[in-house]
C-alpha positions, 0 to 999 in steps of 0.5 A: 356235468359242465360245458367248456369254456368254464372259469377256473373258479366254477370248475373248482367248485364242480370238482370239489363237489364231485370229490366230496360226493364221489360223483363222476364229472362229465365235461363237454366242449362243442364248436360246430360239428367238432366236439370233445367229451371227457369223464372224470371218475371220483377215485375208485368207481365200481361197475356192476352191469358190464354187459358181458356177452350172453354166452360168457355168462353161462354158469351151469355148475356141472362140477358143483351140482346141487341136490335138485339138479342132481335129482333132475338129471338122474330121473331123466337118465336112469334108464338112458340106454332103453329110452325110445329115440324121441326121448333119447334125442331130446335129453337136455345136454345138462342131464347128458353131461351130468350122467356121463360125469358120474360114469367117469368118476366111477372109473377115475377114483371119484375125480372129474376130468381136469386136464385137456387130455382127460376132457378130450377123452370124456368128450369122446365118451359122450360122442360115442353115446349118441345114437347113429341109427335113430329113427329121428335122425342125428341127435343134436342134443348130444352134439350140443353136449360134446360142444359144451364139454370144454366150456362147462366142465370147469370148476367154479373160479373167481375172475380177476375183476371180481377178485379186485372188487372183493379184495378192495379195501374201502376204508372210509370212516363209518358214521353212526346210523343216526348221522347218515340222514344228516350227511348232506346237511351238516357239511361242517361235521360231515363224516366221509362215509359215502363209500364205506356205507354205500349199498354197493360195498355192503353187497360186495362184502356180503358176496365176499362172505358168500364166496368164502363160505361156499368157494364160489360166487352166487349162481346167475341162474340163466340157462342157454338154449338147448334141444329138449322137450318144452316141459323138461326145458322149463323145469330145468330153467326153474331149477336154476332160477330157484338156486339163483334166488336162494343164493341171492337171498343168502347174500341179502341176509348177509348184507342186511346183517352188516347194514344194520339200520340201513335198508338194502334193496333186494333188486340191487342184490339180485343184479349184483349176484347175476353179474358178480363174475363180471363186475369191474373196478375202475381205479382213477386214483394214482394216475400220472397227470391229467386225463386231458394231458394224456389224451393229448399225448396220444393224439400228438402221435398221429396229428399235430395238436394245438389248444383252444383258449378255453379252460380246461385245455381242449385238444384241437387238430390244426385243420379244424383250428384253422377252419374255426378261426375263420368263423 
């Protein structure tokens, strides 16, 4: 991080260090109540935790259920028509949807509903299964199941951001393991392997292998709130958490195999697996012109812009420039 004004020589040193060690550079310029802030990224910059909306991270895998989840749903719905009103009205909607998906497959040659028309028909089937004369009133769990059909009855996919990360070719040379400890000491014979040997890319490669093996990303493991008895809901949560831990353990094993002598932090693997569908790759390479120049061009469309005498050039609106000139 540096603050303007700064000499060209010192700025060159900062930029050279940032490029060599692939470190973001934060530039700050402040005069009175007016300030300017800029971030220069070191080429390709990956982001794991993009803070997606919690509802967007729900991944129930209803079209690719694993044995423990199937057994859980079947145990709850085996005698669904003869359940008392309380039990029927407190079935978690995950179990409801899995039950009626199996019923659907029986009459559709083993296929899940895939088109919008089919999903609409399936939703009507679930809606009609709700009891309208229950002694406990309307069945909210079936309402939740109906509302979740279009969102959850979808096959696993690879979002564009995750695909960009997994397909990115990070081709920096690989240093022998015994040289890794000397990367920051012997700059003369330094191997430029920071990107290639970083934990992020090692885990990303492991997740790519996981995806190629299973056709889907590791399970995040979170379960949304839903109407259910407390012990049943906790059991459902544990099933998803156990599957998420199992997927993360497989990714960790793949990463450790690729890393060799280098240690892979299990916490980093868990975080990556949880956010795998939402990782982003910010590619700052190949852009035209300096970031400040492009910012100024945008600002010029709405306000006249002049430059301060500091380096690098800092955009400043005319009223502020006039006021600062009197200080």
